[in-house]
NUVO-316725 format. One line per 4 residues: number of its first residue (from 1); for each residue x, y, z of N, C-alpha, C. Coordinates in nm, 2 decimals. Each point is the difference from the previous one (the first is absolute). Layout:
NUM> X Y Z X Y Z X Y Z  ...
END
This chain:
1> 10.22 12.02 8.48 -0.10 -0.09 0.04 -0.10 -0.02 -0.11  -0.05 -0.12 -0.01 -0.11 -0.03 -0.09 -0.13 0.05 0.06  -0.06 0.10 -0.06 -0.12 0.05 0.07 -0.13 -0.08 -0.03  0.02 -0.11 -0.07 -0.11 -0.09 -0.02 0.02 -0.13 0.09
5> 0.09 0.00 0.09 0.03 -0.12 0.08 -0.11 -0.02 0.10  -0.07 -0.12 -0.02 -0.11 -0.04 0.09 0.06 -0.04 0.13  -0.07 0.05 0.11 0.04 -0.04 0.14 -0.11 -0.08 0.06  -0.13 0.04 -0.01 -0.11 -0.08 0.05 -0.13 0.05 -0.05
9> -0.10 -0.08 0.02 -0.14 0.04 -0.03 -0.04 0.08 0.12  -0.07 0.11 -0.03 -0.05 0.10 0.10 -0.07 -0.07 0.12  -0.09 -0.10 -0.04 -0.08 -0.06 0.11 0.09 -0.09 0.09  0.12 -0.03 -0.04 0.09 -0.08 0.08 0.08 0.08 0.10
13> -0.03 0.13 0.01 0.07 0.09 0.10 -0.10 0.07 0.08  -0.03 -0.04 0.12 -0.10 0.06 0.08 0.06 0.11 0.08  -0.08 0.09 0.05 0.04 0.11 0.09 0.08 -0.05 0.12  0.12 0.05 0.02 0.07 -0.04 0.12 0.08 -0.14 -0.02
17> -0.02 -0.06 -0.11 0.07 -0.13 -0.02 0.14 0.03 -0.06  0.09 -0.09 0.04 0.14 0.01 -0.06 0.02 -0.12 -0.08  0.06 0.02 -0.12 0.03 -0.11 -0.09 0.14 0.02 -0.05  0.07 -0.12 -0.03 0.13 0.01 -0.06 -0.02 -0.04 -0.15
21> 0.06 0.08 -0.08 0.00 -0.04 -0.15 0.14 0.01 -0.05  0.03 -0.08 -0.10 0.13 0.00 -0.07 -0.02 0.07 -0.13  0.10 0.09 -0.03 -0.01 0.07 -0.13 0.15 0.03 -0.05  0.01 0.06 -0.11 0.12 0.04 -0.06 0.01 0.15 -0.01
25> 0.10 0.06 0.07 0.03 0.14 0.00 0.14 0.02 -0.05  0.02 0.08 -0.11 0.13 0.03 -0.05 0.08 -0.13 -0.03  -0.07 -0.10 -0.06 0.06 -0.13 -0.03 0.04 -0.09 0.12  -0.05 0.04 0.12 0.03 -0.08 0.11 -0.13 -0.05 0.07
29> 0.00 -0.13 0.04 -0.11 -0.05 0.07 -0.01 0.06 0.14  -0.11 0.05 0.03 -0.02 0.07 0.13 -0.13 -0.05 0.07  0.00 0.00 0.13 -0.12 -0.03 0.07 -0.06 0.12 0.06  -0.13 0.02 -0.02 -0.07 0.12 0.05 -0.10 -0.04 0.11
33> -0.03 0.10 0.08 -0.11 -0.01 0.10 -0.11 0.09 -0.06  -0.12 -0.06 -0.02 -0.12 0.07 -0.04 -0.10 0.01 0.11  -0.06 0.12 0.01 -0.11 0.01 0.09 -0.10 0.10 -0.06  -0.12 0.00 0.06 -0.10 0.10 -0.04 -0.03 0.09 0.12
37> 0.02 0.13 -0.01 -0.01 0.09 0.11 -0.10 0.11 -0.05  -0.11 0.02 0.08 -0.10 0.10 -0.04 -0.05 -0.02 -0.14  -0.01 -0.13 -0.05 -0.05 -0.03 -0.13 0.11 0.00 -0.11  0.12 0.05 0.03 0.10 0.01 -0.11 0.11 -0.10 0.02
41> 0.04 -0.07 -0.11 0.11 -0.09 0.02 0.13 0.07 0.02  0.08 -0.06 0.09 0.14 0.05 0.03 0.10 -0.11 -0.02  0.12 0.03 -0.03 0.10 -0.10 -0.02 0.14 0.05 0.05  0.08 -0.09 0.05 0.13 0.03 0.05 0.09 -0.12 -0.03
45> 0.13 0.02 -0.02 0.09 -0.11 0.00 -0.01 -0.08 0.13  0.00 -0.13 -0.01 0.00 -0.08 0.12 0.13 -0.01 0.07  0.05 0.12 0.05 0.13 0.01 0.06 -0.01 0.10 0.12  0.03 -0.04 0.12 0.00 0.08 0.11 0.12 0.10 0.00
49> -0.02 0.13 0.02 0.12 0.09 0.00 0.09 -0.02 0.11  -0.04 -0.08 0.11 0.09 -0.02 0.11 0.12 -0.09 -0.03  -0.02 -0.12 -0.06 0.11 -0.08 -0.03 -0.01 -0.07 -0.14  -0.10 0.05 -0.08 -0.01 -0.06 -0.13 -0.07 -0.13 -0.01
53> -0.06 -0.04 0.10 -0.07 -0.14 0.00 -0.14 0.02 -0.06  -0.06 -0.11 -0.04 -0.14 0.00 -0.04 -0.09 0.03 0.12  -0.11 0.06 -0.02 -0.09 0.04 0.10 -0.09 -0.12 0.05  -0.02 -0.09 -0.09 -0.09 -0.11 0.04 0.07 -0.11 0.07
57> -0.08 -0.09 0.07 0.06 -0.11 0.08 0.00 -0.13 -0.08  -0.08 0.00 -0.10 -0.01 -0.12 -0.09 -0.05 0.06 -0.13  0.01 -0.08 -0.11 -0.05 0.05 -0.13 -0.15 0.05 0.01  -0.02 0.12 -0.04 -0.13 0.07 0.00 -0.07 0.00 0.14
61> 0.08 0.00 0.11 -0.05 0.00 0.14 0.06 0.12 0.07  -0.08 0.10 0.04 0.05 0.12 0.06 -0.06 0.02 0.14  0.07 0.06 0.09 -0.05 0.04 0.13 -0.06 0.14 0.00  -0.10 0.02 0.08 -0.06 0.13 0.02 -0.02 0.03 0.14
65> -0.01 0.12 0.04 -0.03 0.03 0.14 -0.16 0.02 0.01  -0.04 0.04 0.12 -0.15 0.02 0.02 -0.06 0.11 -0.08  0.09 0.09 -0.05 -0.05 0.11 -0.08 0.01 -0.02 -0.15  0.04 -0.12 -0.04 0.01 -0.04 -0.14 0.13 0.04 -0.07
69> 0.10 0.05 0.08 0.13 0.04 -0.05 0.08 -0.13 -0.03  0.09 0.01 -0.10 0.09 -0.11 -0.04 0.11 0.00 0.10  0.03 -0.13 0.05 0.11 -0.02 0.09 0.10 -0.09 -0.06  0.13 0.05 0.00 0.11 -0.09 -0.05 0.01 -0.12 0.09
73> 0.00 -0.12 -0.06 0.01 -0.12 0.08 0.14 -0.02 0.06  0.10 0.06 -0.05 0.14 -0.02 0.05 0.03 0.08 0.12  -0.03 0.13 0.01 0.04 0.08 0.11 -0.12 0.09 0.06  -0.12 -0.02 -0.05 -0.12 0.07 0.06 -0.02 0.14 -0.04
77> 0.07 0.05 -0.10 -0.02 0.14 -0.05 -0.15 0.01 -0.05  -0.07 0.11 0.03 -0.14 0.02 -0.03 -0.01 0.11 -0.11  -0.07 -0.03 -0.11 -0.01 0.09 -0.11 -0.15 0.04 -0.02  -0.02 0.13 -0.01 -0.14 0.05 -0.03 -0.02 -0.03 -0.15
81> -0.13 0.00 -0.04 -0.03 -0.05 -0.14 -0.02 0.12 -0.10  -0.01 0.12 0.05 -0.02 0.11 -0.09 0.13 0.03 -0.08  0.12 0.00 0.06 0.12 0.03 -0.07 0.11 -0.10 0.02  -0.03 -0.10 0.09 0.10 -0.11 0.03 0.11 0.05 0.09
85> -0.03 0.10 0.09 0.10 0.05 0.09 0.00 -0.08 0.13  0.12 -0.02 0.05 0.01 -0.08 0.13 -0.04 0.10 0.11  -0.10 -0.05 0.08 -0.05 0.08 0.11 0.04 -0.05 0.14  0.07 -0.12 0.00 0.04 -0.06 0.12 0.11 -0.11 -0.03
89> 0.10 -0.01 0.08 0.10 -0.10 -0.02 0.14 0.05 -0.04  0.08 -0.09 -0.04 0.15 0.03 -0.02 0.03 0.10 -0.11  -0.10 0.02 -0.09 0.03 0.09 -0.12 -0.10 0.12 0.00  -0.03 0.05 0.12 -0.10 0.11 0.01 0.02 0.11 -0.10
93> -0.11 0.04 -0.07 0.00 0.10 -0.10 0.06 -0.04 -0.14  0.06 -0.11 -0.01 0.05 -0.05 -0.13 -0.13 -0.05 -0.07  0.01 0.00 -0.13 -0.11 -0.04 -0.09 0.03 -0.12 -0.08  -0.10 -0.08 -0.03 0.00 -0.10 -0.10 0.02 0.06 -0.13
97> 0.06 -0.07 -0.10 0.01 0.05 -0.13 -0.12 -0.02 -0.08  -0.07 0.11 -0.03 -0.13 -0.01 -0.08 0.02 -0.04 -0.14  -0.10 -0.07 -0.05 0.00 -0.04 -0.14 -0.14 0.05 -0.05  0.00 0.07 -0.11 -0.12 0.05 -0.06 -0.09 -0.11 -0.06
101> -0.12 0.00 0.04 -0.10 -0.09 -0.06 -0.12 0.07 -0.04  -0.08 -0.06 -0.09 -0.13 0.06 -0.04 -0.10 -0.11 0.00  -0.13 0.04 0.01 -0.11 -0.10 0.00 -0.09 0.05 -0.11  -0.02 -0.09 -0.10 -0.10 0.04 -0.11 -0.05 -0.13 -0.05
105> -0.13 0.00 -0.04 -0.07 -0.11 -0.06 0.02 -0.13 0.08  -0.01 0.02 0.13 0.00 -0.12 0.09 0.14 -0.06 0.02  0.10 0.07 -0.04 0.14 -0.06 0.02 0.09 0.10 0.06  0.09 -0.04 0.09 0.11 0.08 0.06 0.12 -0.03 -0.08
109> 0.07 0.11 -0.05 0.12 -0.02 -0.08 0.11 0.10 0.05  0.12 -0.03 -0.04 0.11 0.10 0.01 -0.03 0.12 -0.09  0.05 0.11 0.04 -0.02 0.12 -0.09 0.13 0.09 0.01
END
């Protein structure tokens, strides 16, 4: 991975917000889900472990429940934001694939 790959400006990712970003990982174009949880940016591949579909219902549009958890638009799997683990739905206890990110100098990047 290119550890200098820009994902977004820090101020463009609010606490509890979910964003979709496109990046290159191991020479392949991939889509990521970014969020900020307890002040820290988190990222996962935008792939539900249930059936491999994207989590969003439209480009950069994600569903959440009343507790701010990420909800897969295809089958309703619910993921907590600390580790990306499914806490309800068809893939209970499965996890999203984490992608390491860092935030420095006002920018969120792959690391």
